[in-house]
Structures are given as structure tokens and as C-alpha cells.
N, C-alpha and C positions, 0 to 999 in steps of 0.2 A: 510690692510687695517688700514689708524690709528683709534681710539676712537673714535672721534668723528662724521669720517663718516660711521662708522658700525653702529652706535646708529641713526643718522639722518635714514639710509636706514633702519632698522627693524622696527625703528618708526612711518615710512611713510611709509612703506607696511600693518602692521599692522593699521594703518590707513584707505589707502584704501580698505582694505575690509573690513570693520565696514560700513564704505560709501557702497558700491558693494554691500555688502549683503542687507541695507536698504535701497537702489532701484529696488533692484528684490521681498523686502519682503513689499514692503508700502503697507498701508491702504486705503482701500476704500471703508470700510463702517463703522457704530460706534462700531458694536461687532470688527468686524480687532481693531478697533484702541484703543479700553477698553479693551478689553480680546483676543486678536488675534484669535478670531473666533470660539476661544474654540475649535480649532483643534489638538491642541499643541501635540507634544508623551511626554509621561511622562519619556522616558529615555531623552530627548530633552528638556524637562521642568526642568529635575532635574536640568543639565548643567548650564542651563541660570536664574535658582531658588540659585542655589551655586556661580553662578559669581553676581547677584541682591545682595549675604548676604553677600558675602565677601568684605569687601569695603574699601576703603583704611584704615581704622581703622585695617581690617583681615591681609593685605597683608602689608602694610606699620610700623604702629604701634607695634600691637600687639606682636611681637616678641619682639621688639625696650624695651614694656613695661614689657615683663619676665626679660629682660636681661639688667634692670632696679633694678628691684623689685624682682628677684628673684623666691622664692615660692609662697610669694604674686599673683605676678603677672597670676598664677596660675585659681584664681578666673575671669576673662576674657575668658581664655579656659570653663570652668566649666558653668560659663552661661550662655554664647552665646551657647554653645553646646545643654546644658541642656534646653534653652527654643526654638532652633528648633525643638527639641524631642518634649517639650510640643505643639508648635503649630500643628505643624506634627500628632500629637496622639490626640489631644484633638480640633484642631480647625480648622484647612484645611479641613476634609471631609463633615462636617455638611457646612460649607461653602460656599465650593462648589456645596453642595445639594440644596442648598440656592435659588442658579441660578440669584443671581446678579453682576454688578460689579464691585462694591465698598463697602469698610466697612463703611462708613455715611449711604449711602443704607439700607445694614440691617437693622444696627440699626433703621433708620429712618423706615422703614417697621416692622421689629420689634419687634419697642414701638409704634407703632400705632402714631407716632409725626412727624410735621416737621422742629418744634426745638428740637427734639433729635438731628437729622440725620446735622441740622446746629452745634449745641453744637461738634457734630461728627466734622464736618469740621475745629472746629475753634480745636480744639485740634488734628488733624492729618495736616494740618498747621504747627503749632506748632513745632509741634515732626518735619514733615521732614523737615523745612525750619531750624532747629538747625540742624539737619545730615545733611543736604546738603552745613552747611560753612564747616566742616569737611572733605565733598571730596572735594572742589572747594580749598582747601590750599595743600590738599594732591596732587593736579593736577597743582598746582603752585609750589611747593618743588621738584615734577619730572622734568617738565620743564625745572624752571631754572637750574636743577643740570645738565642735560643733555644734552639740544639743548641751550645750554648758552645762555640764553633770562632770562630775569627778572622775576620773579613771577608775575608779574600783568601781563605781553604778554604772561605766557604759561595760567590762567585764560582764558583768550581771545582767545586763541586758542580752549579751551577743551570746550571752551561754543559755538565756533563754530561746533566744531565735532560733539559735542549733538544735536544741534539743525538737522542738514543734517540727521540722521539720529532716532531722538525720532521726530521731528515733524511731519514729512513726512510719516514716518512707520509707528508711534501710536506703541502700547502693540503686535502685529505681528512685525514691523523692530526690535522692544528693543530686543523681544522674541530670535529672530534666530539671534542679532547682538552680544549677552552676550552669547552665545552660544561659539560663535568664542572671543570672551574676558574670557572665561572662559581656554579655551585650549592653550592661550599665558599665562594667569594669571598662573595658573598651574603649563606649564613649564614651567615661567620664576621662582617659587618660589623653585621647588624639582629639576630641574636640579644643580642650584648652592649647592643646601645644599649637595646636592649626591657629588660633587666635593670635599667636604669640610670635609663631615664625611672620604673617601677615606684618605684624604691626613691625618688626623688627626687619626681616627682608622683602617683603612682599610677596614670599612665594608661599602658596598655602600647602605645602608639602612639607614636612617639619623636617624629613630625612633629608630633602634638596635643602631646604633653609640654614640647615647647621653650616651647607660650605656655598653659602650665596653670601655676597656683598652684603654688607647693613645699605638700610632706605636713606636716599640720600647723600653716600657716600661713595666713595672706591676702595674702601678696605672691605676684605670678607673680616666673617661675624667671629670666626676660628682667634682670627689675627688679631682684630680688637680686643678677644678676650686674656690672650696670653701679652698683651702691651701693657692692658690692667693689671693681671694679679704679677706680673712682675715688675711693675711700676712701683706697687703695693708692696712688695715683698714676699708675694706667695713663691711658689715653685713656676714654671713656666706650665700652661694646664695644658698640652699639645705632646709634652716628653717626658711627665713624670710618673715613675715607674712605681710600683707597692713594693719597696724594699730591695733585696737583688735578684737577681735575675731568677739566682734556682727559685727563691721562693715564689718569686710569680710561675713557672711554674709548675712548681710544685700546687697551689694555691689550683689555678687553673684546673689539672687534673684531677685535684681531690676533688673539685666542686663538680668535675665531667662526671667520673665513676661514682661520684656519691649519687648524681642524678639519676644515674640507669640504675642504682640499686635504692634508688627508694621506694618501697611497697605502696604508698597510697597512691601513685602514678599509675606504676606495674599492673595494681587494680585492674586498672580504666580498660586497660587492654582484654579481659576477662568476661567484656559487658557484652561484649557486641557475635552474633550469630560465627561468621567463618576467621581462618587465617586471616584469609585475602583483606575480611572486613578489618580487622587489626592492623595490616598496613598500609590500608588506604587511612581508616582514622588516626594513626599517628601523621599522614601527610599531611591531613586537614591539621591536625591538631598545629601541626608544625607552622602549617598559613597564620593560625589567628594566633598564636606565641609571637610572629614575626611581626606582627602589626604593634604591639607592644613595642619587642625588644630593639625592633630598627626606631622607634620612636625616638626610645630613649636619650640617647647622647645628646639629641636636640634638646628633648625638655631639661637636658641635666646642667648644658653650656646656655641656653639662652637663660635660665633660670639663673645661674650662676650671674651671670652679668648686669640683667634686673635687679641681681641681689646688691651687686656692687653700687651700679648706678640710684637705688636709690638712698642708700647710706652715703655715697661719698656723690654728690649734683658734679661734680665735673669730669665725672664718667662722659658723660653725655652731653654735656656744655663746653668740655673741653679746657684746658688752662691746668694749670699746678696745682695734680692729685694731694698733693700737703698743705695746700694753702687752708689757715685757719678758714675760710670760708666756705672752702667743698667738703666739711664734712659737715652731714644735717645736726640741726639743731634739736639738743634730744629730748625737750618741750615738743619738739614740732614733729618727732613722728608719726610714722603713719597709722593708725587705728591698728592694719591688721599686723604688726610689730608689737603693741599693749594687749591684742589677744594673742597669740600665739606666747608674751611672754607669764601669762598664767597659767600655761603648760609646763613648765619650766625646763622648754626643750628650747627659747630664745629669751639669751640674757645678757644685759648693758649693765655693765660698771663705768663708770664714769670716776677712772683713774686717776687723773690731770685736774679734773673739777674747772675744767673749761665750759662745761654743760654742754658739750658734741659728742657725737661717736664716732671714736676713730679706731676703724675697724683694715689693722696694718696687721703686719705678721711678728708674729712672738717670737717665733723659732729663725727668724730671717738669717739668711745666710750672706745677703748683700747687703758692704757697705756702704753703700752709695744710698740702697733704699732707707737702709737704718738711720744713715744720716740726717736724710729728710724728715723721715720722722717725729726724731730726736729736736731737731731745729723747729717742727712744727708746735712742740710741748709732751710728745706722745711719751707714755711710763708703760706704754702696754700695751697688746690690743684689749676693746673693751667691746667687743662683741663676742658673744657663743652662737653658732647656731648650727643646732644638732639635724645628723643627713635626714632625718628622719619628717623633717617636715617639708625641706625643699617642694616636693610633686604634692603633698598637702593646701602649701602657701601662693605657690606659683600662681594659681590666678588671681589670689587674691595682691600679691608682689605687683603685678603685671595689670592689677584695677579694672577686673573682667566684669562680665554684669554675673551678676548674686547668683541667678541660675545656674553656673560657669560655676560657679565657686561650691553651691550646696552638687552639682550634678559628680563633685569631685569628690568629694566628704559619703555618697554613697558609692562610688565607683572604691574609692579607700575599703568601705565598708564590705562589702562586695568580696575584695578580693581578699581579706582576712578571712572572713566566713567562710568562702567557698574552699578554701585549703585548710582550716581548722572540720569543716565538717570530712573532706576525706582524709585527713590526721585519723578523727575519731572511729572515723570506717573500717581503718583498717587495725587501728588499735584492739574495735570491738570484735571482728572478725577474729582475728589471732587468739583473745579471751574465749570467746563463745565456740566459735569452731574446731581450733588449735590443742589448746589446754581443757575446755569441757567436754566436745564431740571427741576428739583426738584421743587423752590422757584420761580423764577423770570417769565420763558415763561415756562411753563408745555406742552405749545402747538408744539413748537418749532422741527419744520421739520431735518429730519434724516441728508441731508447736511450740515443746519445752526450749530443743533449742533456739527457737525463733525470741522465745521470751527472756531465754537468756541473752542473746544478741543484742536484746535493747534494753537488758541492765546493764550489762557491761556496757554502753554505750553512755547509758547516765549517767554511770559513777566515773567511766570517765569524764566527761565533759566536767565534773564537779572536781576530779583530781587535777582537770586541765585550768579552770578556773582560777582554783587555788594558787596553783606556781605561775597563772599571770598577775595574780594580787599579789606572789612572794617570790618572784624570781629567786632561782639560788644562784650565787654567784659565778661559778662559772659559765652560769648559759646564757644568763640576759645581757639583750644588748644582741644579739647574733645568731645566724640560723646554721650560719656553716657551720658548728660544731657539729652539726644533725646529718649535714652532707657529709662530715671527715666521717662519721659512727657508721653513716650507710653503706658507704666506699669500702669501709676498714675489714667491715666485719660481712655485712650479706651480698656485694657485689662481687667479691672473689667466687662464693659459693654457689649462687644464679648462673654465672660463669662455668664455673667448671660443672657444675650438673648438666650445663648444655654440650659444650664441647668438648668436653674428657671423659669419657665412658668408661676408662679403667679410672677415673677415681673413687676411694670407697668412702665408707663413711666413718671412717677414723681420722681420715687426711682431712675431709671435710667441716668434721667435730673441732679437731684440732686448730685449726685456720681459724675457722672464728671464734671459736675465745684468742688465738692467740691477738688477730688483729684487734678485735675490741678492747682488750686489754692493753694492750702495748698504746692505742691512739688513749683511752681514758688516760691511764698514766701520767701521759705527757702534759693533757690540759692540766690534769688537775696537779701533775708538779708545778708546773706553770706558773699556775695558780696559786699555788700558795696551800692547798686544799690539804694535805697531811705533812707531816716531816718525818725524814728517818734520825735518827738519835745513833750516834757511836758510830757512823761510818761516813767512809768520803765518798759516798754518792752526791749526798744531798749539791753539793759547791759542784759538779758535773751539769746536772740537771739545773742549779738556779741562775740568776740570772735571766734579761733575754733573748728567748731564743733559743737556745745551746745548742741545738741538733743542726747544725750548716746556713745558724741564720733563720730557719722555716719556721713560721708563726704555727702554735697550736691549734689556729681554723685551716690551716693549709697540711695539716700533719696525715689527714686521712689516708694522703697517696702512697705515704711511705709505711701506716699503717694493712693498706691492702696490701704489699709486696712481702711485707710480715706474713701474711697469710695466706698468699701464693704458695710461698716458701714452705712454710711449714707442714702446710696441707699435701705438697708432692714428695716433701721427704717423709712424711710421717707412713702417704700413702706407699712409696718403696718399701719397706718394712712390719705391710700388712698384707692379710688377704687381699686379695681384687674381689671386685662388685659380684656379685649373683650373674647367670648368663640372662639369664630375664632382663636382668636393669642393663644389661650393659644394650640389649634387644631396644631395649625401650627406649633409650637414650638414639640407638641408631634413627628409631620410626620417627621421634618426635623431631627430628633435626629433616625432617624431608618437607621443604615448604611446600604442601597437597593435603587438603582435607583438614578436619578439624574435627575435635572430638565436643561433644558436648556438653557443654557446663554444670558439672552435676553433684561436683565439689568429694564425691565420694570417697572417705579412706580406705 
């Protein structure tokens, strides 16, 4: 069976499975729509949480980022994993005990203010809509490559699939669909990694293969990769960092606390029966997440080595890496490269007209490597490889069987669709439960609230699809900004709501607004979205990363500090919370018992 037919078959069967599960598990009440009835088993919830959490960014982009950045890419592993641990230990059990459907509802009730809830909704929508752009873009990339349709058509298909199982199934349908999606995506990630690890090192465990010696040699895989990339003028793979040490630290912190503040992940802990189950499901989710996250560094390193070996044959055969015959003849490039060129994510330009692909570093600071490249006729790097293709193209680069390539396609789509569904659920519940029922129509019936939730979900799908088709410049290509927004706005409010019984509504509202504003201001100013005339302020914020070299994607941690500072300053000059609110906070922090998830305002 040819590759295209195999891909259609595997992807089609996975979609049929998701839709079938959604029909079986469709929601019949608001409790089932928002929180799956609060009756999901901890292990099942752990799988669903892992699928919800491991987005297109984790499945498609993370290994590619590590492959491109080397050691510096480890900040994504540390930030996202550390953030999940923070969420599981400090937030999830207490939020589950509170017994509400949504994060804005918790903030509104804890800070005894409808205004606080509305501000939280605004923060949630800003973070979630920014995040969902990346998911829809990932869906478009996967569809355009594997199903031979345009990226736009891929997004339309993704919208239809999510609509079928999210709108009708609600959180209940999404939960059980995400269990299936987790199984698909983890198999799609690990199976090719095992094949490649055996081929390169003889070790079937990629995590161990990363530190093993290459088959038939006495050289370690990472040592071989370091030698190859430095010879070709790239930075040393195992020591390259992402900007300054300060930026790397702040970036990691931003991803970490942003993770803990993402509402679509927090909502997953409202679906289990008790606080004990919330803790248990958090532990299981960490196990399921670790399977992918511990494999990602191996996938990154092995894919990078295989890519260089494909373009520069001397990598595996030995000899001078700059010899004319070492570079692959462009006309003889493998079919997988030609297929990916059609997506625009892999580009080849014959700058020196020699008919070969020279993949050296344009910005090399290695004079010796530059001299060798120029002697070989180099006039600039001729190959551009987008980080997003590393995982999806990995089995093709390694010449694995068609069924493995098709499985990876299904896994990439499962990762993007599962997180998109979770984000849409968070958006829908914020609009229907926190705005419609909480603000505009408090006496709305359960049936009409359920209808409002489904309509809000459908509208959110349309808007997210539009943003995927026409991504705004400041958000295109990155989900790190969404983490920064969640870090600077929601995370501090949740933390203070649980651990500071004296924090009042004025402080929380002022803090959320300050954190959100300063982060968006820094991002937009850096991207040139707005211009301030007639002042001396613009030069201060102009240029690359002006605030101590901190990139916009890392600024969320600074925004969080501003949030905390403003909240506590305002709190000192305003009235403390009522006694019953302070007693409620103390009761929530007792790690025993749980309130039924009823979502009552």
C-alpha cells in the first residue's frame, strides 16, 4: 500500500474513533458539559490531561526547537514540565475542593466580585485565543503535508472534526476523546523514536540511546553530533544557550508559571470526584507526559544528525565535510524533501549554482569553518528547515515504513486537535457560564445555559479557525506568548486567591489588569504594533529585547511580578476581605474532603 493511501486510512480511522466516542459520551447536562459530571477516573483523567496539555507545540514543535537550539531548547522541557508539577502540587487540589466549573468563577467567588470574574474572563480569552492560533496552524501544516490539501483546507477539516466531538460532547465527550488521542499521539511519537534509536545506537530506548555510542563506532551520539555541527560552522549542540542566562531563566519561569495558569489544563481537575482523585490524576498525567518529554531530546538530536547525514553524505561516510562530493546533488535529493518543499517549511536555494545543497551556517563565528566553506564555493546557507517539520518529517528522513509515517501524521493531528478542544471548552465555559449566566442572565435555565455553551463553542471554533487562517503578526508561530499572558494575569490571582486570605478584590483586579497590560505592551511595542509620537519613550523600548535582553516570549514572568506587586500595594490601602471569605480560603486549604462540582454562583 502506498504512503498516501496508508495515511488516509490511518488518519481516517483515528477521526472515526474520535467521533464515535463523542457520540457515545455526549453531554446531557451542564455538569457533564462543563466538568464531565465530576466522575472521571483518575487514570483516565491523567491521560486526558496529558493529551490536553501536550499540544501541537509539544508534539510538533518542541523537538524541532531543541534540534535547532541545542542545549538552550531545554528551557521548554524545564518550563513546561516544571509548570505542570507546580500546577499539580499547589493549585489543582485546592481548586478542585472549591467545587466550581471554571477559573473565572473561582476568581469571582473568591474575590467576591463580578468585576473580578469578568476581568479573569478577559485574561482567559486573550491567552486561550492566542494559544489556539498555534493549534490551528499545526492542524493546517499536518493536513497540507500528509493529505495533499492546502493548509486552509486542513484548518476547515480540523474545525469540522472538533465541532463534531466538542460541541455535542462538551467536557464529557472531550475527556474520553482525549484519552484516545493520547494513545494515538504517544504511539506516534515513541514508535519512530524506537526505530531510529535502534538504527543509530542499537538501543531500543531513545532516552538511553541519546547517551549511547553510535552503532559500529566508539563515539557517543551527542559527541558525533557536536563534531558535525561545529565542523559545519553551527554552535556546539550541547552547550548553545538561548540568549543570555537571565533571559533563559526568565523564559523558563514564564513557561512554568504560565503552564500553571492555563485555564484549559486547570479545568481538567474539576472532572474527578474528590481532591484525592485530583492529586492522583495529576500524578498519572505527569507519568503520561514524561513518556513524550523524556523522548523529545532524543528525537531532536537523532533527527538533526539524520538531517545532516542526508544533506552531507560525509557525515556517515567519513572524510572532508566540505569536499564538493560531500554535498548532496540537488536533483538527487530524496522525495521527502521535495514533498516538504511544497509546504514552504523546507526551502532550497542554489546560491552558487553548483547544483548541490550546501548546508552550512550563515552566521558562523568560526573563521576556520567559514574559510573551508568559502573554499568549497559557499555563498551562504542554501537550506532552510522550519523547526515544525522535525518530528513530522523524522520517520521520512530515517526511511521508516509507510505505516510509521502515517501514524506520525495521525499523532500530530491528535495533539493539535486535543488541545484545541480543551481551549475551546475553556473559552465556551467562560462565555456561557461566567458571562451569560454569571452576569447577563443569572436566572437562565440549565437547558438554555447548555444551549448557550454549545453556541459559544461553535462561535469560538469559527473565530479560532479564522485566526488560524489569518494569524495576527504578533502571535503567529509561537504559543509562548499565550503562556506569558497566563503567567502575568491569571496565575498570580489564583495563587493569591488560595494562599492569601487577606488579599481583597481591589488588589486582585488591579494586579490582573497591570500584569496583562504590561505584558501586552512589551510584546506589541517590540513587534512595532503601535507607535508613540512626540515622546522619548519609543527609543527606550525600540530595538531587540530592550529590557535587560529579555525576549517578548519570556516577559510573562516580569508581568507576573508586576501583578503581585500592584496587588499587594493596592491591598494595603483598601479594605480587607469579609470574614466569611477569609474563612472560606482557610477551609479550601485543608487538603481533605471536596465539594461536589455544581458550578453554582
